[in-house]
N, C-alpha and C positions, 0 to 999 in steps of 0.2 A: 828850401828845406827838403830833403828825401824822407818821404815816410816809410814807415816800417813794411807797410802793404807792399809798397812798389819793389823794395829791397827785394822781399819774399818771393815778389813774382819775378824777378831779374834773376836770382838764384835757380829757381824752379826753369826758366827758359834757357840757363847757361847748361844746367844737368841734363835737360831734354837733348839740348846739341849734342851734347857729350856723349848720350845714349844713341843717337844717330849715328855717330862715327864708330863709335861702339858695335853698332849692329853690322856694318860692313864687315868689321874684322873678324866676328863670329860665323858670318857667312862665308867670307872666305876660307875658316879653319872649315867649316862643314865641306863646303867643295873640294877642299883638300882630302877631307875623308875619302869621299867619291871616288877620287883620282886614284888613290892607293889602297882602295878596298880590295878583299881578294876576288870580288864578282864585280867591280868598278860600279857599284849601286846604293842605292840611298832613299831612305824614306824621304823624299825631299818634299813632297806635297807637305805632310804633316810637320816636318822639322821648320820650314820656313815659314808658315802661318803661325807656329809657336814662339818665334824668335823674338817677337817685340815684346809678346807679355813676359817671356824668359829675362831678355836683357833687362827689361824695366825692373824685374823682381831681383835680380842679381847685382846689377850696378847703379840702382837709384838709390841706393842706402835703405833700401827696404828691409831685408831679410838679415837678422844677425847669425853670422855663422862663425864658427871656431875651425878653421881650415887644419891647423895644426892636428887638433883631436877631433875628427869627426863624430866621436862616439860620446864625447862630453855631454853631460844632460843639460849644462846651462846654456843651450843655443837654440836657435830656432831649427824646425825642420822641413825638410822639400821632398815629396814625392811627386816622380812623374809618372803619374796613371797611365797617360796615353805614351807607353813605352815605344813607339814607333818613332818619336820625336828624339829619338837618343843621340843622333848626332849634333842636335844642337846642345844638348846636356852635355855631351863629350866636349864639345868645342869650349862650353863656359866653363868647365871644371878644369881643364886643361891652362886655360886662359889665368883662373884662380888660383892654379897651383896645388890641385888636388894629385896630378899625375903628370908624367912628363909627356912631351909633345910627341915624341916618337910611337905614343900610345895610339895616335891617329892613323898611324900607317900599319897596312894590312890588317885593318880591321875584319871581322865577320869570319876570319880565317880559323882553324881549330888552334894555331899557337899564339891568337892574340886573347886578350882579357877584354876588348871592346867588340862584343856581340851586336846581333841586329836589334837588341833590346837590352835595356840596362839591367845590371843585377850586382851583387855586393862583390864580384870579381874587379868592379872599377871602384878603386879608393874614394869614401865619400858616399857613394850608393847603398841605401840601407835595405832597399826593396827591390825585388826581382819582379819587373813587370813586362807587360807585354800581350799576355790574355787580356781582351778590354773588360773593363767594368770593375776592377779589383783595387788597385791603387789608391783609390778614392776612399774605399772603407777602412784601409790601413791608415791612411793621413788622419782620418777620422778617428782612429783607436789613439794617434799621438796625440791629437788636441784634447781627448778626455783626460790623458796623462798630462799634458801640459797645463792643465787648470790645478794640477797641485805642486807643490814646492819640489823643486824650482819650476816657476812658471815658463813658459816659452809659447810662440805663437809657431802655426802650421799652414805650410802653403803645399797646393798641390794643382797641377796643370792636368784637365781631362779636355777630352774632346767631344763634338757635337755627335759623332759617330758613336764613340763610345757611351754615349748617355741612352742608348738604345738597349745596352745592358741591364737586365734586373738588378742585380746587387748594388748598381749606383744609387737606386731609388731607395733600397733597404738603406742605405745609409745616410741617404738626403734624410729620409724620414727621422733617423735616428739621430743625427746631428742636431737636428732642429729641436728636437724634444729635450736633448741634454744641453740645449744651448750654449753651443760651443762657439762664443764669441771670440776666441783666438783661432778658428778655424777659417781659412780664406781658400776658396776656390775658383780657379782662374779657366773658364770653359772655351777653349779655343774653338769658336762657332764659326768655323770656315766652309761651312754649307757644302761640304763634299765629303765622301768615303771611299772605300776602296773600287767598288764596283761602277760607282758613279760620282767622278772628280768634281762635278760643278753643281751639284745637287745630292740632297739626301734622300734615301729610298722612301721615306714619308716625311713631311715636315713637321715642325714641332710650331703648334698653336699657342704662341707667346711664351716663349721659355723661360721668361724672368717670372711669370705668373706661377709657373708649375713650383720653381724654387722658393717662390714668395709664401705659396698655398703650405708648406710645410715649415714655416717659420723661420725662413733665411730672409736676410738683407741683400737685395740684388741691386747691382751698379752695372748698367748696360753701357758699353763703349765702343767706339771704333776703333778698333784694333789696327787699322792700318795707318794709324797715326800715335807716335810716342806720347803726348802730353796728354792725351784722355787715359790711356793706360796707366800713365806714371800717377797722375792726378787721384785715379780711382785706388791705387795700391796707397797711397798716402794717406788719403781718406780712410783706409783699413787700418793702418798703423797708427796714425795719431789721432783720428776722429774720435768722438766719444761713442763707446759701444754699449748696447743696449739690450747684450744677450744672445742675439741671433748670430749664427754663421754667416759669412759673407760669400756671395758667388758673384764675382765679375765675367758677366758675359761680353767676351771680345770679339766683336764683329768683323771678321775678316772673308778671305777666300784661301782657297788651296793653294799652297805654292805662293801667297804673298812676299813681296819682297825679291822673288825672282824675277830678273830683267828679262829673259826668254821666257815664252809661253810653255817651253818645254818642261819647264818646273813644275807647270798645275798638275801634276799627276801624284800618284798616292807613292809609289817606287818604282823605281828606273835606272836601268843602268845609262849613264851618260858620256858619250864620247869624248875624247880628249880635245877635239875642235870645239865643241860646244861648251867643254869647260873653260876652256882658253878665252872662248867669245865671253861667258859669263864672269869670269874672273876679273877681265881688264874693264868689262862695264861696272863691276861693283867697286873697283881701284878707283874709276872716274867718279863713281858716284859717292865714294868718301872722300875724296879730294875737295869735291864740290859743298860737303857738308860740313869739312873743315875750314873751308875758306869762309862760310856763313858763321861758323863758331867765331872766329878770329874776329869778323867784322864788328860783331857785338862787343866782344871780350875785350879787343883792344879799344874800342870807344870808351868803354866803361875806366879803364886803366888810366887813361888819362885825366879822370875826374876824381880827385881824392875822397870826395863825398861818398864812392863808390868802392872804396879800398877793401871795406869788410865783405862786399860783394864778390870781389875778384879774388880776394883771399879764399873765400869758401868754396868757389868755383874751382881755383887752382886745387886745393886740397882734395876736392872731391876726384880732381883729374887723376891726382896722383895715384889716389886710393884704389881707383880702377883700372891703374895699369898704363898711364899716359904720362909722358913727360913732355912739358910745353918747352919747346925751343925757339927762342927769338933769333931771327936772323936779320943780318945787317941791312939786306936790300929790304927790309920793310915786310916780308914773308915771316910768318910763324908756322910751326908746324906742332901737330898732335903726334908724337912719336910713340907707337907701340912698344912698351919694356916687356920682355919675355919674364913671366914670374918663374923662379926656380921653384920645384918642387917642396911645399910646406908640410904635408902630413908626414906626420910620425906615427911609429908604430901604437897602437891602442894599450893602454896599461891591461894586466890581466884582469879580469873581472872575477869576484869571488862569487860564486854561485851557490854555496852549501847554505841551506835554510837553518838557521839557529830556532832551536825548540827544545823544551824539557823533555826528555823520554818519559821521566816519571808520571809526566801530567797526561799523556796517551793513553786513550780507552785499555781497558783491562777486557778480554776477551775470552769467556771460560769455554774450556773444550766440551763439546757435546752439545752446548747451547746454542740456539738459532738467532741471528741479527741479520737486518736487511743492510746491503750494502751502502744505501742512501746515509742509513743512521751511523754507519761506519765511518763514512766520509765525512757528515756532519760532525760528528764529535771529534774527529780528529783533527779537522781543519780550524776547529776552535781554537787548537795548539798551534798548529803551523801558522795560521794566519797572522799571529802576534808578530811576525817577521813580515814586515811592510812588502817584502818583493812577491808574496804571494798574491794572486791577482785570479777572479773566476769569472765567468762570463758564461749563463744559460742562455738558453730560445726556447722560452716558454715552458720548459719541463724539469725547471727547477727541483721538483718535488722528487724526482727519480733520481737524481744526481746527490742532493744533498750539499752542494757547494755553496749555492747563496745563502741558506740558513747558516752554513759553518761559518764562511769567511764573513759575511755580514754579519754575524754575533759580535765581530771583532771590530770590523770597518765596512759598513754597508757601500761605501763610496769603491770599493774594491771587489764589490761584488755585485756584477752588472747581469742585467737579463736584456737581450736584444729583441726579445719577443719572437713571434714567428719568422724569422729572418737567420736562418742556419749559416748562410753564406758570410752575413755581417759580422754574426756571433764569431766567425774564423778568423775575418779581416782584423776584426778588434783583437782577437785573442794574439795573432800574429804581431800585431804592433807592439804589445805589452812585451811581449818575448823577446823582440828586437831591443827594447830598452833596457832588456836586462831580468824582467821579471820571470819567476817560474809561474807561469800561467796556465790556468786550469780550464777547458771548456767543456759542454755537454750537450747532446740529445741524445735522440734514438738512434742507433745502429745505422737502418738506412737512410738517414735524413743528411748526414755528412755529405758535402759538395765535393765531388772527385777533382772537378776542375780546379777550385780553390785550393785543395789539400795538393794537388800536384804542383801549382805553381808556388807554394809555401816551400815545399818540399826542395824544388828547384833552388830558391834562394838559400836554404839551408845548406845544400850541397856546395855551393858557392862559397858560403860562409867557412865551412870545414875545409874548403881547398885552400883558401885564404890562409886559414889558421896554420894550416902543415906546410904553407912555402914559410921559410924562415925570414924572406923579405915582403912577405904579406903586411898587409896595414891592419889586421887585426890579429889579435893574441886571444890565448886560452880565454874561454870564458864567454866568447861573442858570437857563439852558436845559439840557437834560440832552445828555450826548455818551453814547451808546449805539449801538455798533456789533454789527449781528447777522450775524455770519459764517454765511452758509448755504451748507453744503457739497453736492457732489452735486447741481448742479443739472443739468437739461435731460436729456442722455443719460448722464449721468456714474454714474448706480446701475446702471444696465446689467441684470444680471442678478437683482436682487432683488425685482423684480415692481412691479406697476402701484400700489400704495400706496407705494412710496419714488422714484417718479420726480418730479422737479421740474420739471415742464412748464407747469403751470398755477400755480404761486405765484407767479411774477414779475405775472401778470394780476390776480389777487385783491390783492397788497399795491400795484399801482398805483394802486388805488381810495382807497388810505389816506392821507389828508391827512398832510402833516409827514413822511412819509418818502421819503428819497433811495434810488433804486434803482440799484446799479451791478455791472453784470456783467464780471469780469476773464476776461480771456485770458491774457496774457502774464505769466510770474513778475516781470518789470520791471515791468510797468504795478501789479501787485499790491503790489510795494513802494513804487510811486510813490502809490499809493492810501493805504496806510499813514502816509507820511509826511504826506499832505494831512490825515487825519483828526487826528495827532499837532499839528498846529498849532490844533486846539480849536474850540469851536463848530461843529461841524459837524451837530450833531442827531441824529436816528435814521438810521442807513444799513443800509440790508439790501443786504450785501456778498455776491455768489455767486461763489464760489470753485471751481475745479476740483478734481476729486478725484485723477486720474490725472494723473502728470508731464506737462507741456508745456515748448514749447522757448521760450528767449527770443527774441523779435524785437525787441523795443525796445533802443535805445541806453542806455548807462549815464546819461546827462545828463538821460533822460526825467522831465519833470513833469506830474503828473496834475491835469487841471480837471474839476471837477464841471460838466457839461452842454456838454462839449466831445468832438466826433468826430474821429478820427484818419484821415487816408489813409496808409494803409500799404504801398500798392501804386498808382504813380502814374505816369501816361503823358502824353504831350503832347495826345492828341487821343483818347480813349477813347471807345469805341462803347457802353459800357454802366458801369453801377457794381454792385458788390455790396455791400450794406450789413448788417453783422452784428455780432455779440459772443462772445465766451466761446470754447469749443473752435470754433465756427463760423468764427473767423478764420484757423484753419489749414486747413481744407477751401476757404474761399475764396480763400486764396493758392495752394493746389492747383490747383483750377479756374481760376484766371487765368492759371497757368504752363501747364497744358494748352491753354486757349484761345490763347495767345499762339504758341504752336508752329503752331496753325491759321490763324495771321495776324490772331486777333481780338484785339484791345486791350480790356482791362477792367480799371478801378479797383478796388481794395478799400479799403473804409472799416469802421472798428473802430469802433463807438458803444457804448463801456462804460455812457455815462450818454446820456439822451436830448439831442441837441443840436438846439433846434428851426430855429435859422438852417442849419446844414447841412441839415436835412429841406428847408426851402424852396428852398435852392440846388439842391440836388439833383433837385427836382421841377420847377424852373423850368429846370435844363438841357436839358430837352425829351427827354431820352435816357433809354432804359429803366434801371430802377433796380430789381436784383432784392434783394429783402429776406429773406436766408434766415436762418432762426432755428430753433435746436435745441429748441422749447418751442411753446406754443399762438399765438404773433405780438406778442410784447410792442413790439417795437419798429415793427412793421407798424401795430399800433393808435395808437400815437402818432404815426407819419405821417397817419392819417386824421385824428386830433384835431387837430395843428398846422395841418395843411391847411384843415380846414373851419374854424377859426379864422382864419386868416392870407390865405387865398386868395378872390378875389370868385366864381371859377369853379374847378371841378376836374374834370380828366379822369384816370381813375384807369388808363387804358389802359398807360401808361409803367411803373406800379408793380406788381410781382409778386411777391406774397407765396410764398416756399416755407418751411414751416413744418410742425408735427406735427399740424396740424388736418385732418381729413377734410372736403375740400371746403370748408372755413371753418368746420367745425363742430368745437367742440372735443370732445377725447376723452382716455382715459387710456391710459398705454402700457403695451404687454407686455413681460416680460422678454425678455432678449436681449444678446448682446456688442455693445460700440460698433460694430464693423464692420456688424455684422448690422443694427442700428438705422438707423445713419446711411443706410445703402443703402437700406433699405427706406422711409424718407421723403424719399429723394431728396435729401441732404444731405450725401452724402459729395462729396469732389472731384471724382471720375468722373462721378456723376449730376448733379451741379450743372454742370459743365461742358458735359454733353449737354444738359441743360435750358435753358440759356443759348443755347448754339449754334443749338439749333432755333426758339427763339424769336424770335433775331435773325435768321435764316435768314426765316423767315415774314413778319417785319415788312420784310426788304428787298425780297421778292418783292411785298409788298402795295403798297409805295412806288414799284415800277418802274413806268415809264410803259407804257402798253400800244400 
């Protein structure tokens, strides 16, 4: 009698042998990429050491994927956090049918969608990775989403070099706390990194214990063998779960699986001679493994008691792209069948948030409201649509997001604690899955490196959507609103580290980011309505911390890229252009000037209006650009005018901001009254500055 445990063991052995044959096929495809890359180079060390974990995952019957529709929500998710292993990922995705085999040629070139790191240009790839320490946080965000219906598992590959990045441990801590038992992270513990390929810059003192201390289940395996990695993945997938995320520590060496020690590097260009040698040896090894497989498989086939075992193994072989050919001479072969491209264009994703307009808060003109209270009350309505998700970072009281969204569904109102990078990564994950996601912290606390990588992924998504043959369609770009609280002088007495006078200047240089600087509570509500229309992308929304007065009518409609003249006269002598809290000071200054017989219009520019900039310049009248930061609007004046005007005379453009004679610096502690006066930005100082400037101009223009 053949016992069930014996059959299970034989099936596992047969599948493991199939994985070993598939291993050679994947490595040969990776070497093919290197041969035909624009620079004949490959991140060979990390790609090869990650091959056994990745082949086990994708061909062991572990991960459930819908290759035809990679954006469908009822499937598992994968994130290659160590993006340097993109060659292995691309080889596997070609073999599975995500894209055509010709993509593997001319990689890294400007004409190729296969770059040195993965991103959404590649069908089936959801996250742009490469900068270390970030992909795992996105995987964690996917796992949080995967605990709701429809439920799914999430797998990620990270590296021991990558674990030196701080955001990794922000994610490790939070995933353990959130009890993400559907998250499996495989650590490619190859013991090397870029500068030192055979050891780490500093050793880990029991890496497994580090994960375990944050509430993870840890499985340590010898990742130079298939059966150990495969069994660990089976334990995650089918074993009893106890609320802990799983870390599989895959102990290996840099470049493992390469038969020449030339492969034990981080990245290298490989000559054709060495490639020929390596490919020949890989083919020989494949043939030997194939022979070992049939030695066992054919023996089992001769005994009817094992028919179900051989049938299961045969079906698995077919499922992972092998055709078993039995030869008359007694020899059998595992023929690799090229998989046609299976991916279909993603269906259009509807992004407009459903809500009742009548239930939104009614704001009374002339009355003061705090921005966080406006956001809270509005979110209590918007969050009835389950696509609204928010993540704060221990500053929820300044945004209103958690109390607003949490009023409807506390499981969609997250708080990452003092971990701003992790907050951003979780937000990106939900946005990728189609949510209208809101995140929030103080202006200076947003992580530029994380934002830049998110924006790179957004750009790739937009490029693919614009391509008629692209795998993504309308609605598959991300909607991620970054509520930046306490901008400009709003932080007041907390000190220079917390003052947001330079954040807007830095993020102005990040492509794919829309910057909005809100003044009036009604304007804030209008911006929220605009965002709820969907497909607005990455929005950096700077909101006031202290209450402000409603100056716009209830029928106000926000348009991105539009300025609003909020004080207008028939024949103004000058203009004040401003935003945020500066709007109120400008209105006060205009009122004072009006009592002196000087007529000044006030222009609120919450987002950059290029046409308004040109029109103001061409008016020939003095334009005072008053900003409680280092000159965001003024920098855009210069940029737009240099692009659109043949000649430029800056004499009529007068910037008044927090720079010191045009040089940026950081702002000292102080009350708002002190700070606005110190920089000449309160109503009194503004009116004095403008009056003086106009008087001087008038004297200059008087005939002698």
